[in-house]
C-alpha positions in Angstrom: 32.9 -9.5 20.9 36.4 -8.6 22.0 37.0 -12.0 23.5 37.0 -13.3 19.9 39.8 -10.9 18.9 43.2 -12.3 18.3 46.3 -10.7 19.8 47.0 -8.7 16.6 43.4 -7.5 16.4 43.5 -6.4 20.0 46.8 -4.6 19.3 45.2 -2.9 16.3 42.2 -1.6 18.4 44.6 -0.5 21.2 46.8 1.2 18.6 43.8 3.0 17.1 42.9 4.4 20.5 46.5 5.5 20.9 46.4 7.2 17.5 43.2 9.1 18.5 44.8 10.1 21.9 48.0 11.4 20.2 46.0 13.6 17.8 43.6 14.7 20.5 40.6 13.2 18.7 37.6 12.6 20.8 36.6 9.5 18.8 38.3 6.5 17.3 37.5 6.3 13.6 38.1 3.9 10.7 41.1 6.0 9.8 42.8 5.3 13.2 42.0 1.6 12.8 43.8 1.7 9.4 46.7 3.6 10.8 47.1 1.1 13.6 47.0 -1.8 11.1 49.7 -0.1 9.1 51.8 0.1 12.3 51.6 -3.6 13.0 54.5 -6.0 12.4 53.7 -9.6 11.8 50.4 -11.3 11.4 48.3 -11.9 8.3 47.1 -8.2 7.9 50.7 -7.0 8.0 51.6 -9.6 5.3 48.8 -8.4 3.1 49.7 -4.7 3.7 53.3 -5.5 2.7 52.3 -7.6 -0.3 50.0 -4.9 -1.7 52.7 -2.3 -1.2 50.9 -0.2 1.3 53.7 -0.4 3.8 56.0 1.2 1.2 53.5 4.0 0.4 52.6 5.0 4.0 53.3 8.7 3.3 50.9 8.6 0.3 48.2 6.8 2.4 48.7 9.4 5.2 48.4 12.3 2.7 45.2 10.8 1.1 43.7 10.3 4.6 44.5 14.0 5.4 42.9 15.1 2.2 39.8 13.1 3.1 39.7 14.8 6.5 40.0 18.1 4.8 36.9 17.3 2.7 35.0 16.6 6.0 35.1 12.9 5.4 33.2 13.0 2.1 33.9 9.9 0.0 34.6 9.9 -3.7 31.1 8.7 -4.3 29.8 11.8 -2.3 32.0 14.1 -4.4 30.8 12.4 -7.6 27.2 12.7 -6.6 27.6 16.4 -5.8 29.4 16.9 -9.1 26.5 15.3 -10.9 24.2 18.1 -9.6 26.8 20.8 -10.4 28.5 21.2 -7.1 32.3 21.2 -7.1 33.3 19.8 -3.6 36.9 21.1 -4.0 35.6 24.6 -4.6 33.2 24.4 -1.6 36.0 23.2 0.7 38.3 26.0 -0.4 35.6 28.6 0.2 34.8 27.2 3.6 38.5 27.2 4.5 38.9 30.8 3.3 36.1 31.9 5.6 36.8 29.6 8.6 40.4 28.5 8.4 42.2 25.4 7.2 40.7 22.1 8.4 37.3 23.7 9.2 35.5 20.6 7.9 37.4 18.1 10.0 35.1 15.7 11.9 36.0 17.1 15.3 35.3 20.7 14.2 38.9 21.6 14.9 38.4 21.1 18.7 40.5 18.9 20.9 38.8 16.4 23.2 38.6 17.2 26.9 39.6 14.3 29.1 39.3 10.5 29.2 39.7 7.9 26.6 38.3 8.5 23.2 35.1 6.7 22.3 34.5 4.7 19.2 32.7 6.5 16.4 29.7 4.9 14.7 32.0 4.2 11.7 34.6 2.4 13.8 31.9 0.3 15.5 30.5 -0.7 12.1 34.0 -1.7 11.0 34.4 -3.9 14.1 30.9 -5.5 13.5 31.8 -6.0 9.9 35.1 -7.7 10.8 33.0 -10.2 12.9 30.7 -10.9 9.9 33.8 -11.3 7.6 35.4 -13.8 10.0 32.2 -15.8 10.4 31.6 -15.7 6.7 35.0 -17.2 6.2 34.3 -19.9 8.8 36.8 -18.4 11.2 36.1 -18.5 15.0 38.3 -15.6 15.8 38.7 -12.0 14.5 42.2 -11.2 13.3 43.8 -8.1 11.9 43.1 -9.5 8.4 39.4 -9.4 9.1 39.7 -5.8 10.3 41.5 -4.9 7.0 38.9 -6.7 4.9 36.2 -4.8 6.8 37.8 -1.5 6.2 37.9 -2.2 2.4 34.2 -3.3 2.5 32.8 -0.2 4.4 32.0 2.6 1.9 33.7 5.8 2.7 36.9 7.7 2.7 39.1 4.9 4.2 37.9 2.4 1.6 38.5 5.0 -1.1 42.1 5.6 0.1 42.7 1.9 0.3 41.3 1.4 -3.2 43.4 4.2 -4.6 46.4 2.4 -3.3 45.3 -1.0 -4.8 43.8 -2.5 -1.7 40.3 -3.4 -2.6 38.4 -6.2 -0.9 39.3 -8.6 -3.7 43.0 -7.6 -3.7 43.3 -8.0 0.0 41.5 -11.3 0.0 43.8 -12.6 -2.8 46.9 -11.4 -0.9 45.7 -13.1 2.3 44.2 -16.4 0.9 45.3 -16.7 -2.7 42.8 -17.2 -5.6 40.6 -19.9 -4.0 41.3 -19.4 -0.3 37.8 -19.0 1.0 37.0 -20.8 4.2 40.6 -21.7 5.3 41.0 -22.6 8.9 42.4 -20.1 11.4 43.8 -20.5 14.9 43.5 -18.0 17.7 46.6 -15.9 18.2 
């Protein structure tokens, strides 16, 4: 599949691995893919990120991602479902952190990885697969950063929640990239 990735999509995947390595994470997640997209200059995804104001609100995005990690990766839908049965996720997280320390619910259990390159989490693999489906659905032969961004907005979970909170829903990203009726526009490999 990676032979279908454009230069900017490859740079995003490489950047996600670097984010994981810098933080000592054992796995590359959707969060690292988003952070790597936010780091990119040039390309269609960077254009959409700037047009939607995400580039100017990087600190807010980082803080929202950190809060999602603190909640153990629970999405807003998960929190709402728990609230419907009388469970306050914020209170549960607070009690767990009182007993086990801040960040006890992080996906890595607070442990650093040992050695070697981080592997891709199931979530990250699904984002990459979804980006292929997005590209093919648009009639594109190659997967660009824009397809990765669209895939991140389409995959339910904390990353899509954070993007939506910042105005980057699938529809908003699609409009920023292609305009109102831009489905099926031709793309060239880059």
